[in-house]
N, C-alpha and C positions, 0 to 999 in steps of 0.2 A: 504493500500500500504506500510506503514511503517513496518508492520509485514512481508511482503514479502521481504523487504530490510534486516531485521534481519535474515531471512532464508537464503538469498543469502550469507551473511557474514558467517553465521554458517556453511553452506555447504562447504565453502572454508577453514574451520578450522582456520580462520584468528585470532580470539581472542586468541585461545590457543597458536598459534605460537608467537604472539606478547607478550603474558604474559611470555612465556618461555624465549624469547630473553631479556626482560627487567629485569628479576629478577635472571637469572642464570649467570650473568656476574661475572667473577672472580675479586678478589681484588688484585691490583698490590702492590708489596712490596716497590715501589719507595717512595722517600721522597715527601710528598705533600706540604711542606712548601717552597714557592718560595723565593729565595734570589736574589735580583736584582744585576746584575753585573755592574761595573762602569769602564769607561775608561776616563781619563782626557786628553783632547786633548791640544796640545801646539800651540801657535801662532808662525808663522815663518815670518821673514822679507824677506828672500830669498826663493821663492817657488821652489819646485823640478821641474825638466824637466820631461815631460811625455814621457818617452822613454823605459820603462821597465827595468830601471837600478836603484837600490836602493843605489847607492853610493853617492847621493847628500847630502850635509851638512844638509839639512832640515831633512832627515831621521835619521842622527846621533844625532840630537838634539831632536828628538821626544821622547815622553814617551815610556817606554819599551813596546815591542810588547805584545799583548795578544794572546791567543791560543784558539783553538776550541775543543769541546768535541763531541763525537759521539752521534747522535740522532737516526740514523737508520743504521744498524739493531739492535744494542745493546744500548738502551737508557742509557746515563750517562757513558758509558765506554770510555776509552781512545781512541782517534783517532788513526787509524793505520798509518797515515802520519801526520807529524807536519805541522801546518799552522801558520805563523807569520803575524800579522796584526798591522800596524801602521797608525796613522792618524795625520795630521797637517792641519792648515788653515791660511789664511790671511783674509783681509777685503772682498776680491772678490770671493774667491774659497775655497772649502774644498778638501783635497787631501787624497787619500788612497794608501798606499804601502803594497802589500800583497805578501808574499813569500810562495808558495805552494810546500813544500818539497815532494819528491817522490823517494822512493828507487828503483823504476823501471821506469825511465823517458821514456823509449822506449814504455811503455804501456799506456801512457797518451792518452786519447781519445779526438780527435778533428775532427769533421766531417763537420763543416761549418764555413765559414767566413761571412755569410749573415747577414746583418743588420736586426734585429728583427726576426732572424731565430729561428729554434727549438733548443735552447741551452740546453734544458733538455736532449738531446741525447748525450751531451758532458760532459767532466769535466768542471766545471765552478765555479765562485765565484759570490755570490749574496749578495747585501747590501741593508738593509732596513733602511730608515731614517724617523722617526716620528718627524717632524720639529716643531710641536706644543706640543709635549709630552702630547697628550690627549688620547693615547692608542686606537685611533679609525681609523686614516688614516695615510698613509705613502707613500713614494716613494720607488720603487724597481729598482735597477740597477744591471745588470748582464753582465759578461764578461767571455769568454772562452779563452783557451790558444792561439788561433789565433788572439785574439783581437776583435772578433765579439761582438757586443753590442746589448742588448735588455733592454727595460725599461718599467715600468708600475706603477700602483697604487695598494697599498696593500688593499685587500678587505676581510680580515679575513681568510676564507678557501682557497682563491685563489688570484692570481694576475691578475688585469685587464690590459692587454697589449695594450690598445687603446691609452694610453698617450705616446707622443714622446717628449723628452726634448733634449736640446742642452748640450752635455757633451762630455768628451774626455777620451779615454782609450788606453793604449798600453800594449801588453803582449808579452812575448817571453819565449821560452824554454831555460833552463840552464841544466848543467850536473846533477843536483840533483832535478829537478822539473821544475817549471815555475813561473814567476814573472809577476805581473800585477800592473800598476800604473793607477790611475783614478783621473780625475779632474772634479769636479762638480761646475760650476759657481753659485754664489748666485742668479744671475738673472734668473736662470732656475727653481728654486724651490721657493715655498712660505713658509715663516716662521714668527714667532713672533719676532719682533726686541727686542734685549736685553735679550731674553730668554737664560739663561745660560746652560740649560740642554735639550737635545733632547733624543728621543728614538732611539736606535741603535741595529741592529742585523747584523751578518755576517754569511753566510753559504757557505760551500764548498761541492761540489758533486764530488765524485771519482767514475766515472761511471762504470769502469770495475769491481769494488767491490760492486756496488750498495750501496755505503756508503754515508751517509749524516752527515757532521760535522757542529756544530753550536756553536756560542758563548753563546747565551741565548735561553731559550725555548727548552730544549732538551728532554722533555717528549715525549713519543710516540704519545700522543694525541695533541701535540702542532703543530700549523701551522705556518710556517715561515712568511706568509703574514698577520699574526695577530699581529698588533703593541702592543697588550697587553702582548705579550711574549718577547718583546724587553728588552734589558738592557739599561744602561744610558750612554750617551755621554756628559761629563761635561766640561764646560769651553769654550763654543762655542759663547759666548755673543758678541764678537766683529765683527761678520759677518755682512756685510752691504747689504741691499737689492738692492740698486741702484735706478735708475729712474723708473724701471718697465715698460719701453716702448719698444716694438718691432714692426717693420714695415716689412711686408713680401710681396713685390710686385712680380708679375709673368708676364711672357709673353709667349704666345704659338702660334705656327704656325700649322695649321691643313689642311689636304687634305683628303676629304671623298668621297666615292662612295657607293651608295646603289641602287641596281638594281630595287627594288620595288618603290623607291621614285623618281629617276631621272636617265636617261641614261648618264648624264654628271657628271664629277667629280667636286666637290665643294671645292674651296680653301678659307681659311679664316684665320684670326688671332684674338687673344683675348688678352686683358690685364686686369688685376685686382689686387687686393691687400687685405691683411688682416692687421689690426692694432690691436695689443694687448696692453692693459694697465692694470697695477696692480693698482687698485683704493685704496686698502689698502694692508697690508701685506698678506692677504689671501682672497682677493676679486678681481677677474680678469674679464676683459671685452674684447671682440673682436668685431670689426666691419669688415664685409666682403663685398666686392663689386665685382660683376661679377664673382662669385665663379666658379672655374674650378676643375674638378675631373679627368682629362685625364690620370693621372698616376695610378689611382685605378685599381686593378686587377678585372677581370670579375668574376661573380658568378660561383661557382662550380655547375654544373647541378646535379639534383637529380631525381631518379625514384620515382614516386608517385603511390603507390598501395592502397591509401586510398581515401576517398571521401571528404577530407578536404585539404585546401591549405597548402603548405610547408613553413617552416621558413627559410629565408636567412639572414645571419648576415650583420650588417652595416660594411662597409669598408672605407667610405669616411672620410678623416682626420678631416675636419671641424666639423662634427657631432660627431666623436669619442672623441675629446678632451673635457674633463669635463663631458662626458656622464654618468658617474656613479652617479652623483647627481640626475639624472632623473629616476633612478631605483625606482620602486614602488611596495610595497606589497611583503611580504615574500612568496615564493612559487608560484608566478603568471606566471613565464616565460613559462611554458608549455602550458597554456591555454588562458592567457589573459595578454597583455601588454598595459596599458592605453596610453603610449606614445612610439611610434616606429618611430625613425627618418627616416627610409627608406620611410615613407609616404611622405616625403618632397623631391621634385626634381625628383620623379619617379612616373609615373602614368601608370599602366598596363604594366610595364616593359620598358616604353619609358622615356627618359630623358626630364625633364622640366627645362629650364634655371632658375637659381637663380639670381635675380637682385641684391639683397642686403640682409644682415641679421645682427642681433645684438645678441650676447650671453653674459650673465653674469653668473658667477659661482664662488663659494667659500663659505666663512663663515664670519659671523659677530658675534663675541662672541661665543655662543653655538648654533647659528642658521646657518644651511647650506641653501644656496640659489642657485637656478638655474632658469634662465629666457632665453628663446629663442624666437625671433621674426624674421620671414623670409618672404621676399616678392619675390614671383616667378614672372617670366616675361610672357608676352603673347606668345603663340606658337600655332602650328596647333592642338595640343592635347587638351589644356585647356586654358582658359583666366587667367589673372594675379590673384593671390590669396595671401592673407595675413594669415599666419599660426603662431599660438602663443601657447606657453606652459610655465608654471611656476611651480616650485617645491620648497617646503620649508620643511626642516627637523629640528626639535628642539631636540638637544641632551639632554637626561635625564639619570640620574644615571651614572654608569661607562661606559657602552657600548651600551645603548639602545637609542631609539628615537621615537618621534611621528611626523607625517608629513602630508602634504596635496599636492595635485596636481590639476592643472587646464589646460585643453587644449581647444583651440577654432579654428575653421576653418575646411574646407573640401578641401583637395588637388584637388579633381575632380570638385569643384565648383558647385555641384549640390544642396546643401542645407546648411542651418546654422547648425552647429554641435558644441556642447559644452559638456565637460565631467569634472566632479569634483569628487575628492575622498580624503579620509583620510586613514592613515595607522599607525600602531604601531608595533614596533619590540623590543622584549626584548632579550638581549644577555648577556651571562656570560661565563667565562672560569673557574669559581670556583664552578660549580654545583657538589654536592657530594664531595667537596674538591678541585678537580683539573680536573673536566670534562667539556667539552663544552656542552652548552645547548642554544637553540634558540627557541623562540616562537613569533608568530605575528598574527595580524588580520588586515583586510582592508575592505573598503567599497567605492563603486563608484556609481555615478548617472549620466546618460548621457541624453542629450536633443537633439533631432533632429526632423525633420519635417515629415518623412515618416515611420519610424519604429513603429510597434505596439507591445504591450506586455509590461511587466515590464521593466523599464529602469534601474533597480538597479542590482548591483552585489556585492557580498561579499565573503570573504574567510578567512580561518585561516590555520596555519601550526604550528606543534610542531616538532622540530628536535633535535636529540641527536647524533651529528656527531663526533664520537670518534674512536680510532684505533681498539679496540677489538669489539665494538658494535656500529653500525651506524643504527639508527632507526628513522623513521619519519612518520608523519600522516598529510595529506593535504586534505582540503575540500573547494570546490568552489560552489557557486550558481550564475549562470549567467542568467539573465533575457532575455526573447526573444526580448525585446526592447533595449538591450544594443548594441549600434552601435558606437564604437570609430573611427571616421574618421581619427584620427591621431594615432591610435593604431593598435594592432594585435590581432584579435579574430577569430581563425580558426573554432571554434565550438560553436556558440551562442545558448542560450536557453537550457542549460544543467545544471545538478547537477553532480559534479565530486568528487569522493573520491579515494584517493590513500594512502595506508599505507603498512608498512612492515619493515623489518630489515635485516641486514647482520651481521652475526657473523664472525669475521676476526682474527682467531688465528694465531700465529707465531710458528709453531712446531719446526722449525730449525732442522728437521730430514728428512731423505730420500731425501735430496737435495731440500726441499721445504722452501721457505722464508716466504710466507704468504698464507693463504687460505681464501676464501670468500664464506660463505654459505648464499645465498641470497633467500629471500622470499618476493615478493611484489605483492600486490593486487590492481587492478584498476577497478573502476566502473564509468559508465556514465548513468544518468537517464534523462528522459524528465522532464519538470517542474512539471508534475503530478506523478512523481516517477515510470514511466514505464521504465524498464531496456532496454538500447540500446546497451551497451558494457560491457562485463565482461572479465577481463584478469588476469591470475595468472602467475607470472614469478618465476620459481624455478631453482636455480643453485646448483645441488648436487655436482658438481665438478667445481671449479673455483680457480685456484692457480697460483702463481708466483714462479718460481724456484730461487735458489740461483744464477744461472747464468743469470737470467733476462727473461727467457721464460715465456709466459703466455698461459695457456690451460684452456678451459672452455666448459662445456656441460650444456645445458639448456632445460627445458621442460616448455611449455606455452600453457595450454588449454584456449580457447577463445570462447566467445559468441558474436554474432552481430545480431542486429535486424535492417532490412532495411525497412523503411516505404515507400520508393519509389525506382524505379529501379536505379542501380548504374552501369554506364559504366566504367569499369575498364581499357578497352583498346578499341581502335576503332573497332566497330563491335561486341564487347563482352560485353554484359550487363547482370548483375546479377539481378535476379528477387527479388521483395520484399518478406520478410519472415524472419523467425528465423533460425539462423545457429549456430551450435556447431561444433568446429573443434579443433584439437590438432596440435601444432607446436613444432618442435624440432630444436635446434641449436648446432653446433659444431664449436669452434673457436680456432685458434692457432696464436700466434704472437711471432716471435723470438725476441731476445734482441735487443734493439734499438741502443746500442753503437757499434755494429759490423759494418764492412764496407759494409755489406749486411743485408737486413732485408726482411723477408717473412711474409705476413699476409694472413690468410685464414679464411673464414667464410662461413658456409652453413646453411641456414634455409630450412627445408623440412617438409613434412607432409600434413595434410588436409588443405583446404582453401575454405571456404564457402561450395559449393556443389561439390567441386572437389579437386585438389591437386595443390600445388605450391612449386617448388624447386628454391631457390635463392642461387646462387654461387657468392661469392665475393672473388677475389684474388688480391694480391698486391705484388710488389717487388720493393725494394729500393736498389740502387747501389750508394755507396758513398766512392770511393777509397781513397779520400783525402779531405782536408778542402775546396778545390776549387770547385769540381764537385759533384753534387748530381742529380740523376735521379730516379724519382718515377713513377711507373706505377700502375694503378688499372683497373680492369675489373669486371663489374657486369653483370651477365646473369640471368634473371628471366624466368622460364618456367612454364606457367600456363596451366592446363587442367581442364576446367570447363564444365558444361553441356551446357552453352551458346556458347562454342567454346574454342579453344586453342589460346594462344598468347605467344610471346617471346619478352622481352624487354632487350635491351643491352645498357650499358654505359661504354665508354672507356675514361680514363683520363691519361694524362702524364704531369709531371712537370719536367722541366730541369732547373737547377740553376748552374751558373758558376760565381765564384768570383775571380777576379784578386787580389784584396785586400779587406779588410773589408769595403772599401768605393767605390769600383768599382765592379758592379755586373750586370749580365744578367740573366733574368728569362723568361722562355717560358712555357705557359700553353696550352695544346692541349686537345680538347674534341670532342667526337662524341657520338650521341645516335640515335637509330633507330626509335624513335618516331618522332622527328623533321626532321630526316635525314640530320641534319646539322653538318658539320665538321668545327670547329673553332679553331683559334690560337690567343693567346694573348701574345705578345712579348714585354718585357720591359727592357730597359737598364737604369741604374741609376748610376750616378757619383756624390758622395758627395764630393764637393771640400773642404768644411769645414762644420762641423755640422751646419745645418740650411740653407746651400746653396747647391742646387741640380740641376743637369741637367738630364732630363728624355727624352728618345726617345722611343716612343711606336708605335708598328705596330700591328694592328688587321686585321685578314682576315677570311672570312667565305665562305664555299662552300656548295652547296646542292648536296646530293648524289642521283642520279637518281635510283629509285627502279628497281630491276631486273638486273642491271648491276653493279657488284661489283667495277669496275674500272672507272666508269663514274661519274665525279663530275663537277659541274658547279659553277664558282665563283658568289657570290651574293652580297658581300660587302667587303670593306676594308677601313681602316682608318690609316693614318700616322700622328703622332703628335710629335713635338719637344717643350718641355716646360722647361723654366728656372725660378727658384724661388730663391730669395735671402732674407736673414734676416739681418736687420740693427738694431743694439742696440746702442743708443746714451749713 
């Protein structure tokens, strides 16, 4: 069987392609010696007012402003617009004053005021603080010219926006650009007391030019969210952490009606609280009682044309905070997540009340710790359960770690379930001088009462994520007895191999900013190496223009082996057997910074023993920073020997912001499989950061088949929730 495996890889020319990609990379002429930039921050007795005006005495007494250098499109070149950055601090806060000069202020792009909105579509300022100066972790703060805020945690190649902190920002446009002032309380962030030097980076995006300017880490391969690329903020040692205590009580009033459960409306009220305590400078604990998620946006529906369950992301704030510590295993997210927080408080899509929970996360020395223990309450769905997970990561070398994970409990209460695992990740930004390189391996063992087969799973990944060449290889072996009750495993009992590369030149000719020549191969085998899935993804044309448009053409030949019938649509069942078919894709996306945006994607070609055409279209209307309307429509037309089918999914999002702290959002969805038309409407008023009023109204209708205009209400829910943060 292993000979057959080699034949499959050889037939795809995979080895040849990967060899060419790895060894024909050009050598950049840029300087590979990194010089760390430094800025000495000054202490101020009189703090500046956060009003978007830099005339305060604190700014006059600050150290001279530092400036930014272009990172994209011309690494190391002078920025086309000047940016002045000043920083001061006192015992309780750190302040940023940033003047973004612009010779064409009428062309400044600002499309949203929404808190935690998509600021990457706008001009914006981004700040990274590595408060332990360990070049591993950091906080990210972002502000656009309308004063909209977004925050997250630096994760190397990307920013994890699940973290929400209490901080303040004010921005305003002026005759030659825009100004932003930012105040970050010391009680919002964790840091090492008396540490005089932090990691710091500042980035400005000028969206109409697709230009990125940075203070440090201006190489084309450098990621802003990588603290290893940051410069130095010197002289910060007088900042005081405070008591490290936050109490967040809430009160909610609800009115529910569900046609299937009861003909009568049910009125109720809930009270609960979260208590946060900093046990040390970088070890945090939270106790939650009667946890409520009424303000959480509903899931976006998805069309499933596979025989495996779909992934839906976590959106609940209690589980999102500090969630990065529980990430396990390099390259596992597609096929296997040992701990998936959506398993807690949700069973078969139904909510299960959470009585109480305790979470501990942070770091002790070079050891990262995450512990979560949750007690669910009795309900009609399942009896009370205790669910537990712990995660430990030991930092080694400059950016690497070795770790372990342990989960225990079954949300459905059917059996005892335990999973244990270890993982190792090696990371460097100095490979071949100045390139990024990541490699890792992991192993888990699960114990449960009913599953048969091997309970072991293991995997490895090698990744070379750089600007010109992005190449990776991933392999997983998942035993048939692997059953993580607190995890996500859509396809158990398989061996998985994925590898390929993308060559990404920047021709800067014919109006092309960057091109992406992608070749990726994917294989799934049974435990005895019988091929189940083979997929090749090839992008002969994939480019971004200098004006921000994206155009792509793909070719994807596929093979699927069905051991048993697969019902892809009600009444349409594909017979067992082997299927070879070719798929094609054409995609176009207009530039995101304009007041309008068009998205178009079509997959077409063969599909099992017939054909499938998938049309996805989207249009976004954003005439100003207050209003944004996004619509999307997916139509899938299948013609198979077992029958024809049509699946449709319509979604619309409406967002209106009176100010960055007062906003309304509506999310409308309809699909012809459930025949359910639903709306999720949320009003949020942030009186002060950490104190919010939410008004949420959800309503669902059932569409009667055969009559386009006939809909019947099936449920609705009205909630008013007020939450407050008290910091002594």
